Each structure stands twice: as C-alpha cells, then as structure tokens.
N, C-alpha and C positions, 0 to 999 in steps of 0.2 A: 504493500500500500504506500509506504513512504517513497519507494522508488518511482511509482506511478505519479504520485503527487509532485515529486521533484521534477519529473519530466514535463508534467502539465504546466507547472509554473515557469520552467525554462522556456517551453514552447510559446507560452503566452507573452512573456517578457521579450523574447527574441522577436516575436511577431510584431511587438509594439514599436520596434525600431523601424522607422520609415526611411529606407535607404534613398528614395528619391529626394527627400529633403536633405539627407546627409550629403549626397553628391551635388545637390543644388548649391550648397555652400562651398564644397571643396573645389568645384569647377567654376565658382563665381558666376553662376547662372541665376542672377537675381530675378525674382518674379516668375521663375519657371513654372511653379505650381499655381500660385495665385493668379497669374496672368493667363492661365489656360481656361478654356471654356467650361470644363467640368470641375476644375480645381482638384483633380484626383492625383494624389501623391503616389503614382504607380509607374510602371515600366513604359507605357505608351507615351506619356508626357515627357518622361526622361529622354526617350529617343527623339521625339518630335521637337521638343523645345530645348533639350540639353545637349543634343548631339550624340554621335555614335558611342563614344566611350562612356559617357554618362549613362546612356541607355543600357549598354552591355553590363556595366558594373551593377547598376540597379537590378537588372534582371537576374544576374548570378546571385546577388546577395538576398534578394527577395525569395528566390527559389531555395537557396541554401538554408535560410532560417526555417523553412518548412521541412526540408529534407533531413537535416541533421538530427533533430530530436526524434522524429519518427523512425529513421533508419537504425539509430543506436538502441532505442527502446525495443524495436522489432527483433533485435538480435538476442535479447535475453529473455528471462522469465517475464511473462506478461499476461494480462487478463483481457478479455474481449472489450469490456467497458473501458479499461485503461487505454487500450490502443485507440478506441474511438475518440476519447477525450484528447489524447495527444495528437491524433490526426487533425482534429479541429482547432486545437489551441493556437498554433501559429497564425492560421488564417483569421481567426477571431481577433487575435492580437493586432493583426494588420488592419482589420476593418474597424475595430474599436480599441485603438492604442492607448495604453495607460499614459504614455509620455506625451501625448498630443491631445489630451482632454477628450478622448473618444472619437476624434475626427480623423478617420483613416481612409484607406483606399478600398478597392473592390476585392482585393485578395486573390486575384486570378493567378499571378505567378507563384504566390505562396502556396495556393492550393495545389498547383502542379508539382511544386517541390515536395509537399507532404505526400502526395500520391506516389511520386517517384521513390520516396523513402520506404515504400512497401516492397521494393525490389527484393527478390525476383518476380513478385506478382506485378504484372504490368497492365492487366486488363482495365482497372479503374482509370488510370491516367490516359490510356488509349481511348476509352469511351468518352472522356471529357474532351480530349483533343479532337476527336471525330465530330462531336457535337458543335464545338466552336467553329470548326472548318465548314461544316454543313450550313450553319446559320450565318456564316460570313460570306460564303461563295455560292452555295446552291439556292437555298431559301433565305435570302439576305434579310435580316431584321435590323432596323435602325430606329432610334439611336442605339449606341453601343450598350447602354445600361440594360435595355430590354433584351438585347442579344445575350448579355451575360446571364440574366435571370432565366431566359429560355434554355440556354445551354446547361446551366446547373440543374434546372428542373427536369429536363429530358434525360440528362445523365443519371440523375437519381432514379428515375423510373426504369431506365435500362439496367442499372445495377441491381434493382430489386427483382427484375425478371431473370437475372443471371444467378448462378450459384456462387455468389461472392460471400465472404465472411460477414457475419452480423456486425462486427466491429467496423468494417469498411462502410457498410450501408449507414450505420448510425453516425459515424464520423462525418460522412459526406452530407447527411441530412442536417446535422448541426451547422455545417458551413453554409449550406443552401439557405437555412433559416436566417443566419446572420447576414447574408447578402440581401435577402428580402427585407429584413428590418432596416438595413442601411438605406435601401431604396426608399422605403416609406419615410424615414427620418430625414433624408437628404433635402437640403434647401436649394439644390441646383435646379435650374429651370428644366422641366421635363417636356420635351417636344412630343408630339403625337407619334405613336408607334407606326412604323411603315414596314410593310413586307413586300419583297419583290423577288420574282423568280429569275434565275440566271439567264434563261433564254428570252426573257421579256424586258430586258433593260434597254 
C-alpha cells in the first residue's frame, strides 16, 4: 500500500510540472502560452509558438512524466487498483496541476506516456493513437478540444470491448473523466463543433 501511495503521489506531482511553461522561460518565448488561442500549456503550442526544440523537449518531458512512474510500478508487486491510480495520476496532475492552481493542459502527451509505461502491453496506446488519427484525418472533428474528448471516449469504449486488464480500463476512465471536467470548467471560448469527412473537404 505504501509503495502504491508513493507512486501515486510521485505521478501526480510529476504531472503537475508543466514543461511547456518551463521551456517557455528557458527559451525566452514570452507569451507562448498566454498568447495562444486556447492558452493550453501543452506540446502543440510549444511546437507552434516555441519552435522545434521547445516542442521536442516539451513532448519528451510530458511523455516521460507519465511513462516513468507507470513503467517502474508495473515492474514490481502491484494491485489492479494501484496500477489504475498510477496510470491516471500523471495525466490528472497535468490537467489539474498543484503548482499552477489547477490550471493545466489537456494531458494528451502525458496520457500517451502513461500508456507506453505499460510496455510490453501496447494495445491501449495503439487504440488511443488510432482514434486520434481517425478523428484528425478521416472523420475530422474540430475544434481540437472536441476531437480530444471524442478520441478519449471512443478509446475507452474500444478498450472495454477488448480483453484489457481492469486496471487499464479504470485508469483510462479516470483520465477521460478528468479531461471532460477540464472541458466543462474551461473558460476558453468554445466554437461550435464541426465534423467533416476526408473525401468531402
């Protein structure tokens, strides 16, 4: 129990470090986040407004803070509930960060990192990747926040239909709920949802 709690705390606190803001300062990219349309402290704005290296470092660190606690916990003695909580903790930390008064990002890169931490089990991360690709290229949903919610929701349904471990389903559900709550609480302007097919653009 103490090991599980330790990893949950580490996962949440590491998730609370918003690397887009860290590299915004290190690369002297003033107003990189606040000047963006959605003010999201994540990888996309780091690439688009901070440049290649700012984006790469943000991506690696955001994925790493999800990967490390899940991977190392996964190697030792664990419980199903414990793994679910540790799977979700970094993403929840990124979405509702302690160090930034609960104002975080969408947790996409961190979620991918957490799912990669389940290696050699790769099905969950592949399911999420396929859903994002599908809703980005085939059945395109815009704005991006709706695409994110759709990708998480469909991924969760697909995982439930597959023979994945209970811990993975529960952990992913917790992340999906956190993303949904962030959307409801977000003060950013929400444009009307638009859906377009690849062959009708």
